[in-house]
N, C-alpha and C positions, 0 to 999 in steps of 0.2 A: 552409497550406491556407486559413486565414482571410483572409490577404492576397489569395490568388488569387480568393477569392469576393467580395472587396471589403469584407470585414468587419474591423472593428478592435476591439481590446480596450478596455474602458472605462478612462479615464485618472484617475478620481478617487482621491485618497489613501485614502479610506475603503474603497473597493472593493478597492484593492490590499492593504490590511491584511487584508481577508477572504480574498483569494487566497493571501496568504502563510500565513495560518492553515490554510486548506484544504490547501495544498501541504505544510505541516508535518505535518498529520495523515495525509494520504493518500500522501505520497511520502517525506518526510525521515525521519520516525520509522520507518515500516515498512522502507524500503530499508536503513537503517543497522542496525536490529535483525536483519533477515533475513540480511544479509551477514555480520554478526558471528556470528549463530547458526549459520550454515552453515560456520563455521570449526570448529565443535564437533560438528555432526551432519550426516548425509547430506542430499543434496538431496531424496531420496525422503521422508525423515522431515519435512523442512521443508515439503514439498508437502502432506503429510497434515495437519500442524499448521496450516498457512496456510488450509486448507479449513475451519477452525473459525470463520472470519469471519462466516458467516451466524448462527451461534449467538450470537456477541457482538452482532451487529446487532440481533437480536430483543430482547436484554436492554437495550442502550443505547437503542434506539427506545422501549422501554417507559418508561424514565426521562426521555428527552430530547424526547419528543413528546407531543402530546395525543391523537393519533388512531391510535397504533400500540401499544395496550396488550396485555399478555399475556392469552392465553386458554388454556383447557385444551388445545386443539389445539396451540397454539404451545409450551406447556410439554412436551407429549408429543413434539413435534418436537425440542426442545432435548435431551430425555432420549435420544431415538434418535440424535441427532447426536453426543452425548458418548459413548454406548455404542459407536457405530460407530467413532469415533476411537480409543477404548480398544482395540477389537478390532484395528484396523489397525496401531496402534502396537505393541501387545503388550508383552512383557517388555523389549524394546529400549529402552523409555522410561527404564528405571532402570539404564542401562549405565555409570553413573559420574557424579560431580558435574559434570565438565566438560560432559558431554552434557546433563545436566538443565538447566544454565544456558543452553545453546544452545536447548533446547526452550522454556524460559521466554521467551527473547528472541523466538522466532518467534510464540509465542502472544500475547505483548504486541503484536507487530506486527499480528496479526489483530485484536486489540482496538482498536488505533489506527485501522485501516481502518473499523471500525464507528463510532467517534466521527466520523471524517471523513465517512462516509456520512450520518449524521444531520445533521452540520453543513452538508453540501452542499445540504440542503433550503432553505437560506437564499438559494440562487441561482436560484430558480424564475423570477425576473424576467429571466434571461438565457437565450439559446439554449444548449442543452447543449454544443455545440462551443466556444462562447466560455467557458463555465464550466470545461470541461476544459482548454482552452488556458491560461486564467488559473491554474488549479491547477498544471499542469505547469511553467509559467513561474515561479510563486511558489516551488515546490519547488526549481527550478534556481537561483533567486536565493540560496536558503539553502545548497544542497548544493555549488555550485561553489566558494565560498570555503573551505568545510570540506574539500573534496577537495584543493584546492590547498595548504591548510595541513597536512593530515595525510598525504596520499598523495604529495605533491610529485612529480607525474607527470613533470616534466622530468628527474628523476634515474633514471627507469626506462628500460630499453631500448625502442626503437621496435618496436611489435608488427608482425607479418607481415600479409600480405594476407588470410589466413584469419581472423585476429582482427578486422580491419577489416570484412570481409564479414559476419561474425557480428554485430558491433555494429550494422551497417546494418540487417540483418534484424530484430534485436531492437528497434531504435529504430522502424523503419517498420512492421513487421508486428505484432510482439508488443505494442508500446506504442501507437504512433500509430493504427494501424488499430483496435486494441481500444477506445481512447477514442472514436474516430470512430463505431464501431458502438454 
């Protein structure tokens, strides 16, 4: 999309180190932790726990910024968010050690999103689409070799057309369009 608009990504090494770090915080860590966590918990549970990101965002922003400090209203919001998560999760949260580690992984992914959100404030000098593209590209630069090393996709059977169509929708609608918006 950037190329179609005639926009290019910045080429400086310092900028790319920052894109790599942003991609690491907002893509690599969360994607790996959520994928691993969902081998131990349901997608529904993962969705509920991933929705704790705003709670972590308020806490990380308090520590990592000068203009986003905690207020009593924010503390009340955090308390309500935690209470709501506990109600939604219910006793299923304690369904065994394997499930607990999956839950911890997804919660850690949510915390990583919060750190990435605060770190992304350092990209105010760039148009949002450029920063988002740099982040996704930085994450891909890290994830692609890891995927090749651990998953060895060439050893897996070729997916059918339904899988390719789903991947295309996830890539274009759920990811690219979401970042664009």
